[in-house]
C-alpha positions as CSV (number, residue, x, y, z in Angstrom):
1,M,29.2,-20.2,-6.1
2,E,26.9,-18.0,-8.1
3,Q,28.1,-17.3,-11.7
4,D,28.7,-13.7,-12.6
5,E,27.1,-12.2,-15.7
6,A,29.7,-9.5,-16.4
7,S,33.3,-9.1,-15.4
8,V,36.3,-7.0,-16.3
9,L,39.4,-9.0,-17.0
10,L,43.1,-8.2,-16.3
11,P,45.5,-8.9,-19.1
12,E,48.3,-11.3,-18.1
13,R,51.2,-12.9,-20.1
14,G,51.1,-16.6,-20.5
15,L,48.4,-17.1,-17.8
16,S,44.6,-17.6,-18.0
17,R,42.7,-14.4,-17.5
18,L,41.2,-13.9,-14.0
19,P,38.1,-11.8,-13.2
20,R,38.6,-8.6,-11.2
21,F,34.9,-7.5,-10.8
22,K,31.7,-9.5,-10.7
23,A,28.0,-8.5,-11.3
24,Y,25.7,-11.1,-9.6
25,R,22.3,-12.2,-11.0
26,R,20.6,-11.5,-7.6
27,R,21.1,-7.8,-8.2
28,W,17.9,-8.0,-10.3
29,F,15.9,-9.3,-7.4
30,L,17.2,-6.4,-5.2
31,L,16.2,-4.0,-8.0
32,G,12.7,-5.5,-8.1
33,V,12.2,-5.2,-4.4
34,V,13.4,-1.5,-4.4
35,C,11.1,-0.8,-7.4
36,L,8.0,-2.3,-5.7
37,L,8.8,-0.5,-2.5
38,N,9.3,2.8,-4.3
39,C,6.1,2.3,-6.3
40,S,4.1,1.5,-3.2
41,N,5.4,4.5,-1.2
42,A,4.4,6.8,-4.0
43,M,1.0,5.3,-4.3
44,L,0.5,5.8,-0.5
45,W,1.6,9.4,-0.8
46,L,-0.8,10.3,-3.6
47,T,-3.7,8.2,-2.6
48,F,-5.9,11.1,-1.6
49,A,-5.0,13.9,-4.0
50,P,-6.9,12.6,-7.1
51,V,-10.1,12.3,-5.0
52,A,-9.6,15.2,-2.6
53,D,-13.2,16.4,-2.8
54,K,-14.5,12.9,-1.9
55,I,-12.1,12.6,1.1
56,S,-13.2,16.0,2.3
57,A,-16.8,15.1,2.2
58,Y,-16.4,11.6,3.7
59,F,-14.3,12.6,6.7
60,H,-16.0,16.1,7.1
61,I,-12.7,17.9,6.8
62,S,-11.6,20.9,4.8
63,L,-9.6,20.7,1.6
64,E,-6.6,22.2,3.3
65,M,-6.6,19.2,5.7
66,V,-6.7,16.8,2.8
67,N,-3.7,18.6,1.3
68,W,-1.8,18.1,4.5
69,L,-1.9,14.4,3.9
70,S,0.5,15.1,1.0
71,I,2.4,18.0,2.6
72,V,3.3,15.9,5.7
73,Y,5.5,13.7,3.4
74,L,7.5,16.8,2.6
75,L,7.8,18.1,6.1
76,I,8.9,14.8,7.7
77,S,11.3,14.0,4.9
78,I,13.3,17.2,5.6
79,P,14.8,16.2,9.0
80,F,14.6,12.5,8.5
81,G,16.3,12.8,5.1
82,L,19.6,13.5,6.9
83,V,19.1,10.4,9.1
84,A,18.4,8.4,5.9
85,T,21.6,9.5,4.3
86,W,23.6,8.3,7.4
87,V,21.7,5.0,7.4
88,L,22.5,4.3,3.8
89,D,26.2,5.3,3.8
90,S,27.0,4.1,7.4
91,V,24.7,1.2,8.2
92,G,24.1,-0.2,4.7
93,L,21.6,-0.7,1.9
94,R,20.1,-3.9,3.4
95,C,19.1,-2.2,6.7
96,A,17.7,0.9,4.8
97,V,15.5,-1.2,2.5
98,I,14.1,-3.4,5.3
99,L,13.5,-0.5,7.6
100,S,11.7,1.6,5.0
101,A,9.6,-1.5,4.0
102,G,8.5,-2.0,7.6
103,L,7.6,1.7,8.0
104,N,5.7,1.7,4.7
105,M,3.7,-1.4,5.6
106,T,2.8,-0.2,9.1
107,G,1.7,3.2,7.8
108,S,-0.6,1.6,5.2
109,I,-2.3,-0.6,7.8
110,I,-2.8,2.3,10.3
111,R,-4.6,4.3,7.5
112,M,-7.2,1.5,7.3
113,F,-8.1,2.1,11.0
114,S,-9.9,5.3,9.9
115,V,-12.7,3.2,8.3
116,M,-12.9,0.4,10.8
117,K,-15.9,0.7,13.1
118,F,-14.3,-1.0,16.1
119,M,-11.4,1.5,15.8
120,S,-13.6,4.6,15.2
121,L,-12.8,7.9,16.9
122,G,-16.0,9.4,15.6
123,S,-15.2,12.8,13.9
124,Q,-11.5,12.3,14.6
125,N,-10.9,9.4,12.2
126,Y,-8.9,11.7,10.0
127,W,-6.0,11.4,12.5
128,Y,-5.6,7.7,11.6
129,L,-5.0,8.8,8.1
130,F,-2.5,11.4,9.2
131,A,-0.6,9.1,11.5
132,G,-0.3,6.5,8.7
133,Q,0.9,9.1,6.3
134,C,3.5,10.2,8.8
135,L,5.0,6.6,9.0
136,C,5.0,6.3,5.2
137,A,6.7,9.7,5.1
138,L,9.4,8.4,7.4
139,A,10.0,5.6,4.9
140,Q,10.2,7.9,1.8
141,P,13.8,9.2,2.2
142,L,15.2,5.7,2.6
143,V,13.2,4.6,-0.5
144,I,14.1,7.6,-2.6
145,F,17.8,7.5,-1.8
146,S,18.2,3.7,-2.4
147,P,18.3,3.6,-6.2
148,T,21.7,5.4,-6.6
149,K,23.2,3.3,-3.8
150,L,21.9,0.1,-5.3
151,A,23.2,1.0,-8.8
152,A,26.6,1.9,-7.4
153,L,27.1,-1.2,-5.2
154,W,25.5,-4.0,-7.4
155,F,25.7,-2.9,-11.0
156,P,28.7,-2.5,-13.4
157,D,29.4,1.0,-14.7
158,H,27.7,0.3,-18.1
159,Q,24.4,-0.5,-16.4
160,R,24.4,2.0,-13.5
161,A,22.3,4.7,-15.3
162,T,19.8,2.2,-16.5
163,A,19.5,0.5,-13.1
164,N,19.1,3.9,-11.5
165,M,16.5,4.9,-14.1
166,I,14.4,1.7,-13.5
167,S,14.4,1.9,-9.7
168,S,13.9,5.7,-9.7
169,M,11.1,5.7,-12.2
170,S,9.1,3.2,-10.1
171,N,8.3,6.2,-7.9
172,P,6.4,8.1,-10.7
173,L,4.9,4.7,-11.7
174,G,3.3,4.7,-8.3
175,I,2.1,8.2,-8.9
176,L,0.6,7.1,-12.2
177,I,-1.2,4.2,-10.6
178,A,-2.6,6.4,-7.8
179,N,-3.8,9.0,-10.4
180,V,-5.6,6.4,-12.4
181,L,-6.7,4.0,-9.7
182,S,-8.0,6.4,-7.0
183,P,-10.8,8.0,-9.1
184,I,-11.8,4.5,-10.4
185,L,-11.9,3.0,-6.9
186,V,-13.8,6.0,-5.4
187,P,-16.6,7.1,-7.6
188,E,-18.4,7.8,-4.3
189,G,-17.2,8.4,-0.8
190,K,-18.5,5.0,0.5
191,H,-15.8,3.2,-1.6
192,I,-12.9,4.8,0.4
193,P,-12.4,1.7,2.6
194,L,-11.8,-0.4,-0.6
195,M,-9.2,2.1,-1.8
196,L,-7.3,2.0,1.4
197,G,-7.2,-1.8,1.4
198,V,-6.1,-2.0,-2.2
199,Y,-3.1,0.3,-1.5
200,A,-2.0,-1.7,1.5
201,I,-1.4,-4.9,-0.6
202,P,1.8,-3.8,-2.4
203,A,3.2,-2.3,0.8
204,V,2.8,-5.7,2.7
205,T,4.2,-7.6,-0.3
206,A,7.3,-5.3,-0.5
207,C,7.9,-5.7,3.2
208,A,7.8,-9.5,3.0
209,L,10.1,-9.7,0.0
210,A,12.6,-7.3,1.7
211,A,12.7,-9.1,5.0
212,L,12.9,-12.6,3.6
213,G,15.0,-12.1,0.4
214,I,17.7,-9.5,1.2
215,H,20.6,-11.0,3.1
216,E,23.7,-8.9,2.2
217,K,24.4,-5.2,2.3
218,V,27.2,-5.4,-0.3
219,P,28.0,-8.1,-3.0
220,P,30.9,-10.5,-2.2
221,T,32.9,-9.0,-5.1
222,P,32.3,-5.4,-6.3
223,P,31.0,-4.9,-9.8
224,S,33.3,-1.8,-10.5
225,A,36.2,0.2,-9.2
226,S,34.0,2.9,-7.7
227,A,31.9,0.4,-5.8
228,T,34.9,-0.3,-3.6
229,N,34.9,3.4,-2.5
230,S,31.1,3.8,-2.2
231,T,31.3,5.0,1.4
232,S,34.9,6.2,1.3
233,Q,34.2,9.5,3.1
234,P,32.7,9.7,6.7
235,F,29.2,11.1,6.8
236,L,30.1,14.5,8.3
237,T,33.1,14.9,6.2
238,G,31.0,14.1,3.1
239,I,28.4,16.8,4.2
240,K,31.2,19.4,4.5
241,M,32.6,18.5,1.1
242,L,29.2,18.9,-0.5
243,L,28.5,22.3,1.1
244,R,31.8,23.5,-0.4
245,N,31.1,22.1,-3.9
246,K,29.7,24.9,-6.0
247,P,28.4,22.7,-8.9
248,Y,26.7,20.4,-6.5
249,I,25.0,23.4,-4.7
250,I,23.7,24.7,-8.0
251,L,22.4,21.2,-9.0
252,A,20.8,20.8,-5.6
253,V,19.0,24.1,-5.7
254,C,17.8,23.8,-9.4
255,F,17.0,20.1,-9.5
256,G,15.6,20.2,-6.0
257,G,13.3,23.0,-7.1
258,G,12.3,20.9,-10.1
259,I,11.3,18.0,-7.9
260,G,9.4,20.3,-5.6
261,M,7.4,21.6,-8.6
262,F,6.6,18.1,-9.8
263,T,5.4,17.3,-6.3
264,C,3.1,20.3,-6.3
265,F,1.8,19.5,-9.8
266,S,1.0,15.9,-8.9
267,A,-0.7,16.8,-5.5
268,L,-2.7,19.8,-6.8
269,L,-3.6,18.7,-10.3
270,E,-7.2,17.7,-9.5
271,Q,-7.9,21.0,-7.6
272,I,-6.4,23.1,-10.4
273,L,-8.6,21.5,-13.1
274,C,-11.9,20.9,-11.3
275,E,-12.6,24.7,-11.0
276,K,-12.6,24.9,-14.8
277,G,-15.1,22.0,-15.2
278,Y,-12.7,19.1,-15.7
279,S,-13.7,15.9,-14.0
280,N,-11.7,13.8,-11.5
281,V,-11.3,11.1,-14.2
282,F,-9.8,13.6,-16.6
283,A,-7.5,15.0,-14.0
284,G,-6.4,11.4,-13.2
285,L,-5.9,10.7,-16.9
286,N,-3.9,13.9,-17.2
287,G,-1.7,12.8,-14.3
288,A,-1.4,9.4,-16.0
289,L,-0.2,10.8,-19.3
290,F,2.2,13.0,-17.3
291,T,3.7,9.9,-15.7
292,V,3.6,7.5,-18.6
293,F,5.4,9.8,-21.0
294,G,7.8,10.6,-18.1
295,L,8.6,6.9,-17.8
296,L,9.2,6.6,-21.5
297,G,11.4,9.7,-21.5
298,A,13.5,8.4,-18.6
299,F,13.9,5.0,-20.2
300,L,15.1,6.4,-23.5
301,L,17.4,9.0,-21.9
302,G,18.8,6.4,-19.5
303,L,19.8,4.2,-22.4
304,Y,21.3,7.1,-24.3
305,V,23.3,8.4,-21.3
306,D,24.7,4.9,-20.5
307,R,26.2,4.9,-23.9
308,T,27.3,8.5,-24.4
309,R,27.9,9.8,-20.8
310,N,26.4,13.1,-21.8
311,F,24.9,13.8,-18.4
312,I,25.1,17.6,-18.5
313,E,23.9,18.2,-22.0
314,S,20.9,15.9,-21.5
315,T,19.7,17.5,-18.3
316,K,20.1,21.1,-19.7
317,I,18.0,20.3,-22.8
318,C,15.3,18.5,-20.8
319,F,15.1,21.2,-18.2
320,C,14.5,23.9,-20.9
321,L,11.8,21.8,-22.7
322,S,10.0,20.9,-19.6
323,A,9.9,24.7,-18.6
324,L,8.3,25.4,-22.0
325,A,5.7,22.7,-21.4
326,S,4.9,24.1,-18.0
327,I,4.1,27.5,-19.6
328,V,1.7,25.9,-22.1
329,F,0.0,24.0,-19.3
330,A,-0.4,27.1,-17.2
331,V,-2.1,28.9,-20.0
332,A,-4.3,26.1,-21.2
333,S,-5.5,25.1,-17.7
334,R,-7.1,28.6,-17.3
335,F,-9.7,27.9,-20.0
336,R,-12.5,25.4,-20.4
337,G,-12.7,22.9,-23.2
338,Q,-9.0,22.6,-23.6
339,A,-8.7,18.9,-22.9
340,I,-6.4,18.0,-25.9
341,A,-4.1,20.9,-25.2
342,L,-3.8,20.0,-21.5
343,A,-3.2,16.4,-22.4
344,I,-0.4,17.3,-24.8
345,A,1.2,19.8,-22.4
346,S,1.1,17.3,-19.5
347,S,2.7,14.6,-21.7
348,V,5.5,16.8,-22.9
349,F,6.0,18.2,-19.3
350,G,6.3,14.6,-18.0
351,F,8.5,13.3,-20.9
352,F,11.3,15.8,-20.4
353,G,10.8,16.5,-16.7
354,F,10.8,12.9,-15.5
355,A,13.6,12.0,-17.9
356,M,15.9,14.4,-16.0
357,Y,15.4,12.7,-12.6
358,P,17.6,9.6,-12.7
359,I,20.2,11.3,-14.8
360,A,20.5,14.2,-12.4
361,M,20.9,11.8,-9.5
362,E,23.8,10.1,-11.3
363,L,25.2,13.6,-12.1
364,A,25.0,14.4,-8.4
365,V,27.3,11.4,-7.7
366,E,29.6,12.3,-10.6
367,C,30.2,15.9,-9.4
368,S,30.6,15.0,-5.7
369,Y,32.7,11.8,-5.9
370,P,34.1,10.3,-3.6
371,V,31.3,11.4,-1.2
372,G,28.9,8.4,-0.6
373,E,25.9,8.1,-3.0
374,G,23.4,8.2,-0.1
375,T,24.7,11.5,1.1
376,S,25.0,13.2,-2.3
377,T,21.5,12.2,-3.5
378,G,20.1,12.6,0.0
379,L,20.9,16.3,0.3
380,I,19.3,17.0,-3.1
381,F,16.2,15.2,-1.9
382,V,16.1,17.2,1.4
383,A,16.5,20.5,-0.6
384,S,13.6,19.3,-2.9
385,Q,11.3,18.7,0.1
386,I,12.1,22.1,1.6
387,E,11.4,23.8,-1.7
388,G,8.3,21.6,-2.1
389,V,6.8,22.7,1.2
390,I,7.5,26.3,0.5
391,L,5.8,26.0,-2.9
392,M,2.8,24.1,-1.6
393,I,2.1,26.7,1.0
394,L,2.8,29.6,-1.4
395,L,0.6,28.3,-4.1
396,Q,-2.3,27.6,-1.8
397,A,-1.9,31.2,-0.3
398,L,-2.1,32.6,-3.8
399,T,-5.5,31.0,-4.6
400,V,-8.6,33.2,-4.7
401,R,-12.1,32.1,-3.6
402,V,-14.6,32.5,-6.4
403,S,-18.4,32.4,-6.4
404,E,-19.9,29.1,-7.1
405,D,-19.8,28.2,-10.8
406,P,-22.3,25.7,-12.2
407,S,-19.7,24.3,-14.5
408,S,-17.2,23.6,-11.7
409,T,-16.8,19.9,-10.8
410,C,-15.2,20.6,-7.3
411,A,-17.6,18.7,-5.0
412,L,-16.8,20.7,-1.9
413,D,-19.0,21.7,1.0
414,Q,-17.7,25.2,0.9
415,D,-18.7,28.5,-0.5
416,G,-17.4,28.3,-4.0
417,A,-14.2,26.9,-5.5
418,L,-10.6,28.1,-5.6
419,D,-9.2,29.9,-8.6
420,W,-5.7,28.7,-9.4
421,T,-4.8,31.1,-12.2
422,T,-2.1,33.0,-10.3
423,P,-0.5,29.9,-8.7
424,V,0.0,28.0,-11.9
425,L,1.5,31.0,-13.7
426,V,3.9,31.5,-10.7
427,L,4.8,27.8,-11.0
428,A,5.6,28.1,-14.7
429,G,7.6,31.2,-14.1
430,L,9.7,29.6,-11.4
431,C,10.3,26.5,-13.6
432,S,11.6,28.7,-16.4
433,A,13.8,30.8,-14.1
434,M,15.4,27.7,-12.6
435,A,16.0,26.2,-16.1
436,C,17.8,29.3,-17.2
437,F,19.9,29.5,-14.1
438,Y,20.9,25.8,-14.4
439,V,21.8,26.1,-18.1
440,I,24.0,29.2,-17.5
441,F,25.8,28.4,-14.3
442,F,26.1,24.6,-14.0
443,H,29.4,23.0,-15.1
444,T,31.4,20.1,-13.6
445,D,33.8,17.3,-14.3
446,Y,32.7,13.6,-14.2
447,K,34.8,12.8,-11.1
448,R,33.6,9.2,-10.6
449,L,34.1,8.2,-14.3
450,N,37.5,9.8,-14.3
451,A,38.5,8.0,-11.1
452,E,37.4,4.6,-12.6
453,T,39.3,5.3,-15.8
454,N,42.5,6.2,-13.9
455,S,42.1,3.1,-11.7
456,D,41.8,0.9,-14.7
457,L,44.9,2.4,-16.2
458,V,46.9,2.0,-13.0
459,R,45.9,-1.6,-12.4
460,T,46.6,-2.5,-16.0
461,E,50.1,-1.0,-15.9
462,D,50.9,-2.7,-12.6
463,T,49.9,-6.0,-14.0
464,E,51.8,-5.7,-17.2
465,S,55.0,-4.6,-15.4
466,A,54.8,-7.4,-12.8
467,D,57.2,-10.4,-13.1
468,V,55.5,-13.5,-14.6
469,P,56.5,-16.7,-12.9
470,E,57.8,-19.5,-15.1
471,A,55.6,-22.4,-15.8
C-alpha cells in the first residue's frame, strides 16, 4: 500500500488516531502529465502566429488564412467544450486526459504531412495544417478543464490552488516556448518542416505517458471532504444551476472576456508590431516576457491565496492592474523605437493578467459548489472562446491597409501592411470596461470552503459524542 504524504486525523478518546483522508505521491506524476499535455497543446496552437509572414509566403496563402490556424481552436472549442465538461464530470479524469493526449498527438503528426513530398497536395498542402489544428483544437477543452478537476480529486485543500496554478500555467508556458522557439527555428521559410517536427515531440511524449502511466480516474481514498462530492450534481442539473447563479455568470462574462483578450494578444502580437518596424524576434521576445512574468505572478499569487483564501480581492486587484498595462501597451505599440516601453508593458500585463487565471478558476468552483469542477470551469472556457472568436474577427475587421512602408518588417506578398492602431485601442478599452464591471458587481461566498469547514465540524462532533468501547 502506498504511503500517504498528508492526512487529516479524527480525534478519538483512548484510541490511536486513524487517517480519514489521504494524498498519494502519484498525484505529482498525474500533475506532470497534465502539465506536459497542456504545454504541448498551447505550443501547437501558437506555432504559426510568431512567424505568420513566413507561413504565408511558404504555403502561398493570405495572412487571414494563417490567422485561421489560430481561430479554428476557438471555434471548435465552443461546441466541444460542452462535451468535454460532460466527459470530465461523468466519464472521469483518466479518460479525458488519455483522449486529449491522443487527439493532440494525432493532430501534430497530420500537420507534418503538409511538408512531406509523398503526401503533397500541391498548392493545397495548407489543408493538412488546418486538419491537424482541428484535431489539436478538439483536445484543447479537455486539456484546459483538467487542472481544476485534478486539483479537486487528488490534492488536499491546502495544495489545491498551487496544483491548479502549476497545471494551468503550463499552458502559457507553451505559449512562451512557441513565441521564442518559432522565430528561432524559422529564420527562413525552408525551415518550417523542422519546426513542425520539433513541436510533435512533446505531443507524442505526453500521449505515451498518459496511456501507460494513468490507471485510475480517482484516488482510492479522497484527499479532502469536497473530493467525495466532486461530481455530486448530474451534468444537466449542474448546467441549470450555473445559469441561475448570478455571481458565476458575472465571472464567466468578465473572466471569459479576459481570456479572449489574452488569446488575441498572443495570436496577433507579431502582426501588431511588425507594421511599426519591430522584428519577429522582438515580437517573440515580447511574448516571452508577457508569459514569463505571467508565470511568476501566477506562482506568487497561488502561494498567497493558498494561505489567505483571498480569492475575490486578489482577482479584482489583478484585473485592474492588467487593464492599466493594456492601455500602456496600446499607446506604446503605435510608435516606433519604443522597445523598452513595450517590454515593460507586456511584462506587467502578463504578470497581473496570467496571475488571475488559476485563481479565477478556483473561484468559479467556490461560487458554484456543489456543481462539478469540469462543468463550472468548462462553461467559463466556452464563454472565453466565444468572446475570443468575436474579438479576433472584430479586431481584424478594424485594421486599415496602409501603403508600403520601408521601415515595416511585415514580409507579406501583399500591397502594404495592416495598421492596428484602432484594434489595439479597442482591446485596451474593452479590458478596462470589463475590469470595472467585475470590481463593482462581483460578490460571492466561498461555498466549497464553507462546506468543507461544516463537514469537518460535523464529523468531529459525531466522533467525540460516540461511545468508546472498553479496552
